C-alpha positions as CSV (number, residue, x, y, z in Angstrom):
1,M,-9.9,10.9,1.9
2,K,-8.2,9.6,-1.2
3,G,-5.6,6.9,-1.3
4,I,-3.9,4.0,-3.0
5,Y,-3.1,0.6,-1.6
6,F,-0.2,-1.8,-2.1
7,I,-0.1,-5.6,-1.9
8,N,3.1,-7.6,-2.1
9,D,2.2,-10.7,-4.0
10,R,5.7,-12.1,-3.8
11,I,5.9,-12.6,0.0
12,S,4.7,-15.2,2.4
13,L,3.3,-13.9,5.6
14,N,2.7,-15.8,8.8
15,G,3.7,-19.1,7.1
16,L,0.9,-18.8,4.5
17,S,1.3,-19.5,0.8
18,K,1.9,-16.5,-1.4
19,E,-1.7,-16.7,-2.7
20,D,-3.1,-16.8,0.9
21,S,-0.8,-14.0,1.9
22,S,-2.0,-11.9,-1.0
23,R,-5.6,-12.7,0.0
24,L,-4.9,-11.8,3.6
25,Q,-3.5,-8.5,2.6
26,E,-6.3,-7.6,0.2
27,E,-9.1,-8.6,2.6
28,S,-7.6,-6.7,5.5
29,I,-6.9,-3.6,3.5
30,K,-10.4,-3.6,1.8
31,H,-12.0,-3.9,5.2
32,Y,-10.0,-0.9,6.5
33,I,-10.8,1.1,3.3
34,L,-14.6,0.4,3.8
35,Q,-14.4,1.2,7.5
36,Q,-12.6,4.5,7.0
37,K,-14.5,5.4,3.8
38,I,-11.4,5.9,1.8
39,E,-11.7,6.5,-2.0
40,I,-9.2,4.5,-3.9
41,V,-7.7,6.4,-6.8
42,T,-6.6,4.8,-10.1
43,L,-3.6,6.7,-11.5
44,N,-3.1,4.4,-14.5
45,P,-6.2,3.5,-16.5
46,Y,-4.4,0.4,-17.8
47,Q,-3.5,-1.2,-14.4
48,V,-5.1,-4.6,-14.0
49,N,-6.0,-4.3,-10.3
50,D,-7.2,-1.6,-8.0
51,Y,-3.9,-1.8,-6.1
52,Y,-0.2,-1.7,-6.9
53,T,2.1,-4.7,-6.5
54,I,5.3,-3.0,-7.8
55,P,6.5,0.1,-5.9
56,H,8.5,1.3,-8.9
57,A,5.3,1.4,-11.0
58,L,3.5,3.3,-8.3
59,L,6.3,5.8,-8.1
60,Y,6.4,6.2,-11.9
61,D,2.6,6.8,-12.0
62,L,2.8,9.3,-9.1
63,K,5.5,11.3,-10.8
64,K,3.6,11.3,-14.1
65,E,0.4,12.4,-12.3
66,K,2.3,15.1,-10.3
67,R,-0.1,15.2,-7.4
68,G,-0.2,13.9,-3.8
69,L,-2.8,11.8,-2.1
70,D,-4.0,11.4,1.4
71,C,-2.7,7.9,2.1
72,L,-0.8,4.9,1.0
73,I,-2.2,1.8,2.6
74,H,-0.3,-1.5,3.1
75,Y,-0.6,-4.5,5.3
76,S,2.6,-4.5,7.3
77,P,6.2,-3.2,7.3
78,L,7.3,-6.6,5.9
79,V,5.5,-6.0,2.5
80,L,7.6,-2.9,1.7
81,E,10.8,-3.8,3.6
82,D,12.7,-5.1,0.6
83,F,12.0,-1.9,-1.4
84,I,12.7,0.4,1.5
85,Y,16.1,-1.2,2.2
86,S,17.1,-1.7,-1.5
87,Y,16.0,1.8,-2.7
88,P,15.9,4.2,0.3
89,A,16.0,7.3,-1.8
90,K,13.1,6.1,-4.0
91,W,11.2,5.2,-0.8
92,L,11.6,8.8,0.5
93,I,10.4,10.2,-2.9
94,L,7.5,7.7,-2.9
95,K,6.3,8.5,0.6
96,S,6.5,12.2,-0.1
97,F,3.5,11.9,-2.3
98,F,1.3,10.9,0.6
99,T,0.2,12.6,3.8
100,D,0.0,9.3,5.7
101,I,1.5,5.8,5.2
102,I,-1.0,3.5,6.9
103,Q,-0.4,-0.1,7.9
104,V,-3.4,-2.3,8.7
105,E,-1.8,-5.4,10.1
106,N,-3.6,-5.1,13.4
107,Q,-6.8,-3.5,12.0
108,N,-8.9,-5.7,14.3
109,D,-7.4,-3.8,17.1
110,V,-8.7,-0.3,17.9
111,N,-5.4,1.3,17.0
112,V,-4.3,1.1,13.4
113,Q,-0.7,2.3,13.2
114,K,0.2,5.3,11.0
115,V,3.8,5.1,9.9
116,I,5.6,8.4,9.2
């Protein structure tokens, strides 16, 4: 399975600092990626991180690449909430590039939610 992951580095989760929130997201997602043996795809050779922090940049790179992937992985609905509500049409286009949108907030539980 091939995928991309998103980390919102501008949000505070569970009362944590932004830095700790970013670290929580990254550690949780990387654990899930290793557990599920997901290959992370790099669309833009110039991107600094293995992950995206700006949904608009991800959408731009996906449109440029013109191919779909198996999954977009994110921590929780809160990390994409602002983008989804501010740009609903762009969210529909963005998620159309992926077979599954996976949130890993409760990855320690047996059930990891798939959001459609």
